[in-house]
N, C-alpha and C positions, 0 to 999 in steps of 0.2 A: 525144212531145213536138214541137210544130214550132219550128223553128229559124229564127229571121231574125237579120240583123244588126242593131246599134244603129240604123242609118240606116232600114232597112227597119221595126224595130219601132216608131220615131219616127213615120214615115208612118202606119202602121196605127194607132196609139194616136190620133193626130189625127183619122183618119176615124171611130174607134169613138166619140170624142168630139164628132162631127159637127161639127168645126171647117170653115171653107170653105178648101180647099186645091186649088190649081191646078197643073199640071205646071209652069208657069213660077215660080211662088211658091216652091216647094219647091226647084226647081233653084238660084233665088237665095240662098234661105236656105242651102243647104247647099254653094254655090259649085262646082256640078257643072252640066253640060250636060242641056238636055232629053232629048236620046237616051239619058243615063245614067238621068234619072227614069223613062223609058218601060223601059228595061232591068229598073231594079230592081223596077217594078210587074209586069213578067212573071215575074220570080223569085219574088216573094210570091206570085202568082196560082199557080205551079207548087206551092209548098209548100203552098196551103190549099186546093188542088183538091178533096181528099178531103170537105172540110167543106160542098162546094156553096155556097161564098161566093168572090166574085171582087172586085177593084177594077176600076171601069169609069170612063171618062172622059165626063162628061156635059155636056162643053163648056164651063159655067160654072164647075164644079169636079168633082173626083175624088168617088167615094162608092163604098161597099160594096153591092154587090148580093147578096142572100139573104134569108131570113126572119128574124126577130128572134130565134128560138131557136138557128137555127144560127150567127148571128152571136156570140151569147153564149157558145156551146160553143165556138167558135173562140177567143173571146177567153180561155176560162180555160185554153186549152192554150198560149198563147204567154207565156213569161216575159217580164217587163216590162212587159207591158200591165197585168196586175192580178196582182201578185206572188203565187208560189205558196204563200210562208208566209200571206200575207193570208187567201188562199182557203182552205188548210189550217185556220187557226185559226177560219174562220167555220164549217166543216164540223164542227171537234170542239167547239165550242160548241154547236151544234144539237144533237150527240150527246149531250153532257151533260145540256143541258135534256130531251132526250127520254128519257134513260135516268133521270133523276131525276124526272121529272114524273108528276103525278097526275091528268092529262086532256088531251084535245086542244089543239093549239096551232094557231092559224091561220098559213097560209103567209104573209100579209102582216104578220104580227108579226114574222118574221124578216126580210121584205124592209125593212121600216121600221126596225129594228136596226141593220142592216147598211148600209143606205141604196142597196140594190140593188133591181134590178125582182123581180117574182114569177117572170118565166122564169129568172133567174140563182138563186134559190131553189131552182126546181123542178131545175135541174142538180144542184145541192148533194145533193139529196135522191136523187139517181139511186145516186149515189155511195155515200149513208150507207145507203141500202136494200140494196145488195149487200154491204155490210161488215156489216150486221145480220143479213143471212140466213146469213153465214157463221159467225154465232156462235148459230145458232137462234132468231132474233128477228124476228119479222113487223112490218114499218113500213105501218100502216094508213093511209089516206087517205079520207077522206068529204067529199063536198062539202056544205059549210054546217055541217060539223062541224069539220074540222081534222085535223091529223096526230098520231098516237099510236104506242106500241109494244103489241104483245101478246108476251108469253113466259112461261115459268116463271121463277121468281125466281132460281133457281141460275143461268139463262143470264144474266139482267140484272147479277148481281153479277159473274160472269165476265167480261162485256162492261165493265163499269166499271174493273175491274181491267186489263183489256187497253188500254183507252183511255189510263188511268194510264201503263203501260209505253210506249204508244205515243208517248208526249209527254214522258216523262221518265226519264232513265236510273236504274240502281240507285242510284248514287252521289247524284243528286239526291234521290231519294226519302229515302235514308239521312241527308242533311242535313236534310230537314224534320223527321225524327223527332229530331233534335238540338235544333231551335229553331222557333218557330211561324213559318208563312209570314206574310208582310205583303205585301199588293200596294203596288206603287209608286204613290203619290198624285201624286208629282211626275214621273211618267213623260210623256215627249213624246208628242204626238199619234200618231205613227206606231206607238207601242209598246203604246196602249192596250189594241188586241185582245189581245195575247200577255198582258197583266197581267190582264184579264178573264178571260182561259182560264185562267191560273194560280190566280187567286182561286176559279173555280167548280170546278175540277177537284180541287185540293188541299183543298177545302173539304169535298169527299165524305169525306175521311178526318180528322176534327177532331183537332185537336193536343192538346186536353184528354184526349180519349178516347185517344189514342196512349200518353200519359203513363201513363195508369191499367193500358194492356195492358202495357207496358213493365214496371213494378212488379209486376203479375201474374204475368208471364213470368219475372222473376228470382226472386219467391217460390217460384213453380213449381220452376224449374229447382234452387233451394237445398234444397226441401223433399225432392224425389226423386231428386235427383243425375242429372237427366235433361238432356243437352247437346243444344240445337238449332244446327244447322249454322249457322254466321253469314251464308253466302250466303244462306240461306232464312229467317233470322229477320225481314229486312225484308217479305217476302211474307206471311208469316204474321200479322205486326202487322198490316199493311195489309187484310188479309182479315177480321181479328177487329174493327177498327175500322170498316169497312163495314158488317159483319153488324150491329153494334151501331147503327150509324146509321140504318140500314135497320128493324131491329126497333123502334127509338123511334119511326120513321114509319109503323110498322104493316104493314110489308111483311116475312111470314115465309116461310120456305122449307119446303117439303114432302119428305118422303121416305117411300116406302112402307113399309108395315110389316115386310116381309120383310127389305128393306134395313136398317132400322134395327135389327131383332132381329139380324141378323148382325154389325152394327157394335159391339152392345152386348157381343159376345163378345170383342172385340178389346181388348187392354191399353191401346191409344190412346184407347178410349173412357172409360176410368176417369181417364185424364190430362187428356182434354177436360173430364170433369166437375169436376176439380179448379180448373182454370182458369178454368171457367164461374163457380164459386163464388168464387175470389178477386176476379173482375170484378164480380160481384153486390155485394160490401161496398162497393165503391166506388160503384157506380151504381144508381140504384134501378129495377131491371130485372130480371124473371125470365127466364131463357133457357131456352127451352123444348127438349124432347129433340129434336127435329128439327135444332136448331141446333148441339146438342151432337153430333149423329151428323155433320152436316156439318163440323164443327170436326175431328173424329176422322179424315175422310177427308184433311184437309190434314195432320194430324199424321203421318199414315201416309205422306205423299208428302213431308214436310220433314225428317224424320228417319230414318235408316236405321240400326236398332239391329243389335246382335250376332247376334240371332236370324237376320236376313236373310242378315247376312253368313256364318255359318257354313254355312248352306244352300247358297249359291252360291259360294263361297269358291273350291273347284276350278276350276269353270267360268270365274270371273273371272281366277284365275291363268293359266288357258292361254289365254284370250281376251287378256289384256294382254299376255302374252308375244309372241303372234301380232302384234298391233298394231305392238309396238316393233320387232319383227324387219322387218315390212314397211316401217315408217318408216324403220329405218336402211339397207335395201336402197334405199328411193327416194331418201333424202337423201345416200346414201354417206358416213353417220356413224354410229359404233356408238352408238346410244342405250342398247343392252343395258349398257354400263358403268354407269349412271347409277341406282343403286338408289333414289335419291329419287323418280325417274321412275316405277319400277315400282310402288313402294307407293302415290303419289298418284295415278297413272293408274287402278290398280285401284280405288281408292277413288272416284273420280268415276266411272267405270263402273258400280258398283254403284248410286250414285245414279242415273245416266242410265238403265239399265236398269229399274231399279224404276219411275221416272217414266215412261218411255216405254210401258212395259207397263200401267201404271196409268192412262195416258191423262190425266196431269198435264203442263202445258207446260214447256219448257226455255226459258228466253228469256234472251240476251245483247246487252245493250245496247252493247257493244262490237263487234260483229260487224262494222259497214260498216267502222269505223276498222281492224281486223284485216285485212279484205280489201284495204285500201289500201295499210297500210303494210307488210304481211307476205304478200303476195300468193303468193309461191312456197311459201311454208309451209302458207298456208292452202290451196292447190290441192293439195299435196301429202297433206295430212292428209286433206282431203275424199275423195280417190281411196283411201287406205288404210282409211279407216273404211267408204267404201261397200262396198269388196271385202270387208272382214273382218265387220262388224256385218252387212250386207246378208245375206251369204252364211250366215253362222254362226246369225243371230237372226232373219233375215226382218224386220228393223226398219229404218224408213225415217230416213236419217241427214238431220236439218236444218242447214242453215247455223249455227243458233245452237249446237247441239252440235258442228259443226265447229270453231266459233270457240273454245270452252272447251277443246277438245283441242289446238287449237293453241297456246293458252297454256301447256299444260303442256310442250308441243315446245320452245317458245320458250324457256321456262324451263330445260328441260333443256341446250339448245343453250348458253345463256349459263353454266350451271353446267359445263359441259365446257371451258369456255374458261380459267378460273381463278376464285380467291378473294382475299379481304382487304378491310381498312378502317383507318379512324383516327377519324372522328367517331361518335359512339355515336347511332345514329337507332332510334327505335322506329317501326315501320311498322303504319298503321292502316289496314285494307283492308275495304271491304265487300261487294266484287264475288264472293268466294268464293276456294277454295284455289287454283284455277289462276291467278287474278290475283295474289295474294300470292305464290306460288311463283315466279311469273315475275319479278315486281318485286324479290323478294329476291336473284334470282340475277342481275338486271341490275345492282341496287344493289352487290352483292358484288364486281362486276367494276369498281367504283370505288374505286381505293386510298384515295381519301379519306374512304371512308364504312364505318361499322360497324354493319349493321344487326343490333341487338342481340335482337329479337324481333319478332314479328306480334301484334296484338290486334285483336279486334272492337271496335266501338263502346262495348259494355257493359263492356268488360275493361281499359279504358285506365287507370282509377285503379291497379287491381291491379299493370300492367304497370309503371307509372311508379315504383311503390314499390320494385318487384324488381329493375328495370334502370337505374335513374335515367339515363335517357338525355340527350342533350344537346340533342335536336330531335326533334320529331315530324314523320314524313313521312306525308302521309294522302291518300287518294283521294278523300276527302269533306270539306266544309266543316267545320271544327271551330273553337270559340271555346274558347281558354285563354288565362288571363292568367300563369300559372306558367311555360310554355314556349314556345319559338318553333314555331310550326306552318307548314310548308310543303306546300301541297297541290300534288299532282302527278298527272298522268294515270296511270292503270294500265299503259298501254302504254310509258311512259317514253319521250316524244318529246323531239326536239331541245330545243324550247321549255321541256322541263321541266329539262334540263341547264343551259340558260342562266339559269332560276330559281334553281337550285341555287346556280350560282356567285354570283349575285347576292345572295341571301339569307345565304349562309355565308361569303362573301368569300373563297372559295377558286377554285383554278382546277382544274376538273373533268377529269380524265383517264380513259381506259379502258386497262386490263390488256390486252396483245394477246400477250404472249410465251409461248412454249409453255412447260408445266410442265416443270421439271427432274426428274431422279431423285427417288425418295421417299428420304426419310432413312432410314438403316440400320436402326433399330429398326421402322420403320413397314415397311420390306421384310421384315424377318424376320418380322414379325407376318403378313404376308402369304403368306409361305412357309410358316408353320406352319398358317395355316387351309386352304392347297392340301393340306397333308400328312394335315390330319384331313379335310377333304373326301374323299380318296382312300381313307383308311381305312372310312369309312362307306359308300362305293361298293362296297368289297370285302365288308363285312358284310351289305350289302343284297342284294347277288347271290347271296350263300350263302343268305340267307333267303328263297327264293323257292318258292312251291309252286305246282302244279295239279292242279284236281279237277273232275271232272263235278259238275253241280248238278242237281238235280231239282226243286226248288222253282219256284213261279211269282210267289210273293208276295215283297216286297222285304224283310221282315222276317225270313222264312224263309230267303232268299238269303243275307243277313248271318249268320244263325246257322250255316249250312253252312260259309261261309268261315272263320269263326272256329273251328270244330271243326276244320277241316283243319290250320290252324294249330297247334292244339293236340294233334293227331295226330303232328305233328313234332316234338313238345316246344319248341315256339317259344312256347306261350302255357299257363300253368295255368287251372286251371277257375274259380278266382276271378275270373282275369283277362278270361276269355271272357264271364263273366256281366255283370262291371262294362264292359267294352267294348262288348257288345251293347246294354247299356241307353243308351250314350252313343251310339253309332251310330244307333240308332233314334230316339231324341230328336231328333238332325240331319235324319234323314230324314223324320220325321213333319212337318217344317217346310217341306218343299218337295222337289222333285224334283232329282236329281243325275244324269239322263241326259243324255249327250251328242246334240244335235240332229242325225238323218241318220247317225249312226254305230253304231248297234247296240250301244252301248258304255255300262253304267253303272259309276260312280266312287264308291266308298265310300273315306273317308278320317277318320283320327282322329289327333292328337297328345296322348300321355297320359303322365303323370308315373309311370304302372304300367308303362310298357314301358322296357326297357333297350337294345333293338337294334331299328332299322328292318328292316320285313318287308313282303313283298307276297305276296297271294294272288291266284291268277287262276282264275276259275271258267268254265266252258265249259256253258251251259244245254243239256239234251238236247233241251228244246223251246223255242222262243222265248216269252219272256214279254212282256207289253203294258204297260209302265211310263209315267208320266209325264215327259215332257222338260222342259227350262228354260222352256218356252213354255207350259207347261200342257197339252200335246197328247199323247196316247197313242201311245208308239213301240215298235216291236219291239224287242227287247234279247236278243242272243245271248251276250254276255260281260260278267260282272260281275268289276271290278277292284278288290281292298281293298288300301290302303296304311295302315301304321302307322308311326308313329315317337316317338321319345321327346321329350317335349315340351320338356327343359331342353337338348338336344344341337343347336346352334344347325346344325352341319353335317349333321344327319341331317335336319332340315327342310329344308336347302336341296336336299339329295338328292332329298326327295319332291317337292319344288317344281319342281326341273328335270326330274322325271320328268312331271309335269303340263305343262310348257312343251314338251316334245317331242313331246306329243300334238298339240300345235296347230303347232310350227315344222316338225316332220318329217311332210308330209303322208301319209305311207304307215305311219305308226308304230303307229296305231289298227288299221287294217286289217291289218298283220302278226300284232299280238297276236291279232285276231281270227281269223287263219287259222292261228294256231300249234297244233300238235297234242301237245305236252307241255312238261314244266316246263323242260328242256334249252335247248328253243328259246326260250321266254319268257325263261330267265334271259340267254340270249345277246343278245335284243333290247333288254333294259334295260341289259345291261354295255355294250353298243355305245352307246346313248344317252347314258349317264353318263359315258364315257370320253371322248366327243366334249366334253361341258360341262368336263370336268376338263382337257382338252386346251387349251381356250379359256381357262382360268384360268391353266395355265401359261405360254401366251403373252403373257399379260398383264403377266407379271413380268419379260419381259426387257426 
């Protein structure tokens, strides 16, 4: 972008508007010397040289030298000559019309509409064409016919959704779900483009249809006890509303028969059919199978069930532990103390990995503000994620993803500072668990506030009845007559502090003092927990076995490991059969092979087991098993961990073994190289005693 001073911009604007300007008149108008004017002209010409345009003095007046298209192109790249916002609004309006259009549109139509030249529209279309091509949409221009787009219906719908997210944050869209959009009839002339853009884009998702979808999703959730993540509810609602609008206009999506057949096998297809039937009760519309299939794909992307969680739980635990350790080292702050961070980050990574591997986009409307307000935390998280996710999963980490993870660590940072509160507040948040956790953590550091709960847009009434708060703090606009609503930014910026002070008539302060020693009872409970953990470490290291494995298939490997434990009298015959069934059910839903480690992990927590135990199997010949990325990989070691489901410390021990596999770079390789049970037992004992030592240190 060209950078000109306000005086240089003023001169350039006059010349673009073809005003008669001489060196002398401009000098007099700005109270500067003629020499200064010539110096300003030289500076401008240096800035605009790449556009092959320059200011020349033709005696009677100054003028721009260059052809019309070059001058227009330059004009669009100088802020203040034609505002960037105005230009972007024009481009977005053109995009909206093309994406919704049913036929060619003449370039002259847009030129007349925006009161610009055909050449200006041509420049807009260059950027629009590039944007559309990135969405697999072709922009066709035929002389005498006009411009139009060609693409599959799926690409057009995705482009419309991307256009919405390009112009509105998730919070703004959530506000639209709560009340019908109304364009400003009394808007000033300068704002008319923006209001027309709002009207056209938001009308792509009809408010009446949104309300029907909201009812359908609520009925569906209630009937099958299927919870859709709050942060993805908006995206699913918008997708369904758009699909219905397109269907009513005769635009249908196509899915090939094989893809549709595969989708029909998924549980989510049954759910999609149920939602479709709920919608058909309210709208005179038959939703075809292909649309239900497309809906299935979105359901698979917006709700991660326990089935997927079980398959990847071990990998996620180790991955989460490594990210937290790397972040702790990077920021010199022990995030490992924060159990909430471990839980929330693991859940988020499950969502992220599923979406990334499935090709679904991760959008973060707050990412630019996060970069600006929390640059150090953002840069650190980007480094950590690139190092861990890039190396372990081979996935490209986007800034949107870094933004969400940054919010988790910001929340943890706030939690580690302290707690407390006085005014009961209900937090309503539409941007996801990362946002709500960060807000809760920040607000809990304000002694004057007590965040009693967080709630989604749909669960406000339920939370109000249960917690009876004094005020609602919301990241989205809400209309309530029964309680004060204060809308705040999810990042809780200084202006939000001032707003709370004004609205609540209190002086907001922040707790900065260090936490004192834990109360005696709490301290004793922590000591007992450490003692119980140590007991479980002793039990597990006693219950370690090592065996050669002759099988090549995952189900047979599991059986051999269980039989080895049974041979040591650690399991009975009935337990072997039951655990084999449980483990194979889990394995049948996906791989648990660590990428590039030659290492397969099997794990299970069961009420049938009384003590934790580990079986290490050394394959006599490498097996080819699918890793977490769905690729075949050589496996030489099988590692089975079993724990009693009701013993918390035992589960912690198993979890810490998983963490050691990531935190200690050579742990897995040393297990791979081990030659017998005593060596394996020593490695496990060493790793767990380190964890026990850390717990003891934290008690001091």
